[in-house]
N, C-alpha and C positions, 0 to 999 in steps of 0.2 A: 504494500500500500504506500502510495506516494502522492503528495499534493503539489500543485503548481499554480502560480499566479498566471492568469490568462487574460487575453482580450484588451479592453480599453486601458486598463491600468498599465500594462506593458507598453502599449503604444504611447500613452501620454508621458510616461517616464522617459522614453527615448526622445520625445519631442521637447523635453524640459518643461512640461506643463504640470500643474498641481494634480496629484492623484487623489481623488475623493473617495472612490469606492474600489475595493479590490475583490474580484471574483476569482474563485479557485476551482480547479478541476482535480478530482481525486481518481487516480488510476489504481486498479487492483483491489478494490474494496466492494463489499456488498452493503445494501441498506442496513442489514442487521448489525454489521460491524460498526457502521457509523453511529447507530443508536447506542451501542454498547460503549462507545467512546465519549458519549455525552452530547453528541450533535442532535439538534432538534429538526425533524423532518418538516418541510414546508412546501415541497413541490407537489403540484397536482398532476401534471402531465408527465413528469420525469423526476427522478430522485435528486432533490436539492435539500440541503441541510444548512442550518445556522450553527456557527461555531459557538460552543458553550460560553466562551468568554468575550471574544471580539464581536460576535454576532455577524461576521462576514459570511457570505454565501459560499458553500462548497457543493459543487455538483459532481455526481459520478460521471466519469467519462462515458460518452454515448455516441451512437450513430443514429441517423435518421433516414427513413426511406419514404418517398412520396407514395401516398396511398389514396389520395383524393384531392379535390379542388380546395383552394383556399389555404389559409395559414394553419388550419387545424388538421389538414389532410396529410398527416405524417404518422408513420409508425416508428416509435422510438425503441431503441435497443440499448440498454445500459447493463453492463456486466463486467466482471473483473478482467475479462480477456480483451476488452476494448482498450486500444493503446491511446497515448496522448496524441499521436499524429492522426489517428482515426477521428478523434474528437475535433482537432483543429481543422481537418479537411472539410467538415460540414459547415464551417463558418462562412460569412459573407465575403469579406475582403481580406486580402493578404495582410494589410496593416492591423487587422483585428484577429489574425490567426497566429499570434506569437505567444510564447509562454516563457516563464522564468522559473528555474529550479530554486530550491531553498537556498542554495549557495550563490544565487545571482546569475547563474549561467543562462544565456539566452537560447531558447529552442525555437528555431525559425525555419521550418521545413519548406515554406512557400515563399521565402525571400521578402517578407514584409518589411524588414528594416531597409532593404534596398529601395523598395517602393516609397517608403517614408522619406528617404533622402532625395528621391526624384520628384516627390510630390505627386504621386500617381495613385488613383483608386482603381484596383484591379481585383476581379473576382478570383476566388480560390479554385473553384472547379465548376463544371457544368451544373452541379447541384444548385448553384445560385438561382437558376431559372425555376426552381420548384417553389419559391416563396416570393410573390410579387411585391411584398412589403420591402424587399431588399432594394428595389429601384428607388423608393423614397428614402431609404437609408443612405444610399450612394449620393443622392441629391443633397441630403442634409449634411453629410460629411464634406461635400464640395463647398457648401455654404459656411461650414465651420473652419475648414483648413485652407480653402482656396485651391485645393488640389484639382488636377485635371483627371478626367475619366479615361482610362485606357481604351484605345479604339476597339479592341476585341470585347471589352466589357460593355461599351456603349452599343455595339452591334448586337450583343446578346440581349440587352435591355430592349432594344427596338423590336427584336423578334418576339420577346415576351408580350409586348404591347400588341403587336400585330396578331399574335396567336389567340388573343382574348383572355389570357391568364389573368391580366390585371382587372378584368371585368368582375372578378370575384373578390376584390379588395373589400375588407370590412370597414365601414365608415369610421369606427372608433380607432382602428389602427392607422388609417389615413390621417386623421386629425392628430393623433399622437406624434407621428413623424413630421407632419406638415407644421404643426405648432412649434415643435422644437426647431425646425429649420428656420421659421420666421424670426426666432429670437437669436439666431446665430449672427456672427459678425457681418456676413455678406449674403442675406437672404436672396438677393437677386441671382446669385450663382445657383441656388436651388432651382429657380424658375428656368434658368438657362439649360440646366441638365434635363429637367422634365420636358422642356420644349424639344430638345435635341433627340430624345428617345420617343417622342410622340405621346407621352402620358399627360402632359399639361392640358391639352384641349379636351381630353376625356374626363379629367378630374375637376378642372377649374376653367370651363369654357368662358365664364364671365370675366376672368382675369387674364388678359393677354400677356401682361408683363409685370415686373415688379421693380420699383425704384429702391434706392437705398433707404432703409428704415431704421428708426431709433425708437427708444421708449419701451415700456412694458408690452406684453403680448396683446392685450386688448387694443392699445393704441396702434400697434403695427397692423393688426388685422383690420381695424376700422379704416386705416389709411388705404389699405388695399381695396376695401369696399367703397371708399368715398365716391368714386364716379358712378357707381351703380344705382339703378332704380330700386325702390323699396322691395318690389316683388323679386328682383334678382338677389338681393341680400337675403331675403327670407328663404329663397330656394337654396342658395349656397349654404346657409347655416343649417338648414334642415338636412341637406344631403350629407354634410360632414358631421352632423351631430355636434355642432359647436356649443361649448358650455354657455350658460345663460349670461355670465358676466361679460364674456367676449361678444356675444350676439347682441346684447343690449346696447353696448357702446356703438357698434357698427350701425345698428338701426337708428339710434339717436342722431348720429352724424348724418346719415342719409336723409332723415326727416327734416333736419334743420340746415341742410347745406345751402339752400337758396337764401334763407334768412341770414346766415352767417356771411355769405358773399355780399349781401346787401348792407351789412352792418356799417360799412365805411360811410354811407350817406344816410343811415337810418335815423329816425327821430328818437328822442329819449323814450317816447311811448312804445315805439316798435322794439327798442332794445329791451325794455322791461317785459314786453310780451315774449320775446325770445327767451329771456331768463326763466320766466314762469313755465313756458312750454317745455323747456329742457330740464325742468325740475332742479334748477341750480341751487335754490335755497335749501332744499331738503337733502340734496346729494351733491354738495360742493366739490368733493374730490372727483366724482365722475364728470362733473361739468368742466373741471380743469383738464381732465383727460380729453374731453371733447374739444376744448380750445387747442390742445396740443395737436390733435388730429387736424383741425381746421387751419392751424398756423402753417401747415405744409403747403397750403394753397395760396400763400402770400405771393405777390402783393394783392391778389384778388380778394383775400379775406384779411380784414384789419382786426386780427385777434387782440391786439393791444387795446383797441378802443372798446371792444366787448369786455375785456378784462377790467378796464377802468370803470365801466358801467356796473359790472358785477361787484367790484370792491366797494363802490359807493353805495349800491343798494343793500349790500350785506352789512354795512355799518349801521343800518337802521335797527333799532331795538324793537323788534316786532312784539316781544313779550310785554314790554312796558306799554306799548300802544294798546294791546289787547286788554290789559288790566285797567286802563284808564277809560275804556269805552263800555258803557252798560249794555247797549244793544248788540247782540252777536252779529246780526246781519250787516252792521256798519264796520265791523273790525277789519275785514278783508279790504274794504274800500279805503279805509284810513291808512292801512299798511301800504297799499299800492300808491296812495298819494304821497306818503313820506318817501317811499323808495324812488318814485318818479322825480320828486324834488331833489333828492340826493344825486340822481343821475344827471339831471339838468345842470346842477352846480359843478359836477365833476367834469362835464364835457365843455 
């Protein structure tokens, strides 16, 4: 029985990047032996265990055989006779198919270190084609590292798209990889790779390209969706099962895009209506994210003017006004009047 550090931890260490999580592969052990050593089983589809002290993941060496469509269509074989090289061979890219022995010796049967040095994303074997999610992973790694996709790997990805294998992608898996790619340093590279292999038009027909993005994930996604019609945003979010927090901001931006673009010449009254419609007073943080999205449309959008109006209106003590007015039906009108006066003064 022997354990090795594998995958991303080895890759990132060679790149001089911080290593956050370490995954291990165990060769020559059975599930019973792992339990007897104090490891806690957590794997559902194959034997994975948590170390009793470090809580890092230790998986028994395994092979996989395609047995059906989609990412669940695999038969897994994990046994003491599965070698480390057998386990590494099933992985997606050469840069992720390296391991380190306990003494620090690099095990690199598929020349991942060389591809790291060259800045190339290359598939390990033809088994790559058995899981269409790997296309998205390649695109995500391109966005993270800025690496080029090897010509033979790109050709394989194109064949996978043409064969219809990608038609069986599960929305949750697509969003998982796509959202990670959006938060990488160069998300536009992800789109370039997906375009080159033909997958972009199938997954995101509404989004023909991607510019340089900044900010948290909801802001980045909303910026992508900024030019779209509301029905298109709804369709895209529904198809990808986009989480509510991300979906809400994208729809908020879409619904207020015209008003935000008109803010440069808008009256104080129109600005107040924009703030109310965007729920700025109840959800100020989300409104600031909306302004961050809209600011990318400068100089068409004067986000600074909207920000001044928002700051002025927010300075009004709505609670004090409510306490001072006896008739409830008059409270909202009085608060609006105070906020309008504050905006007029600020502009």
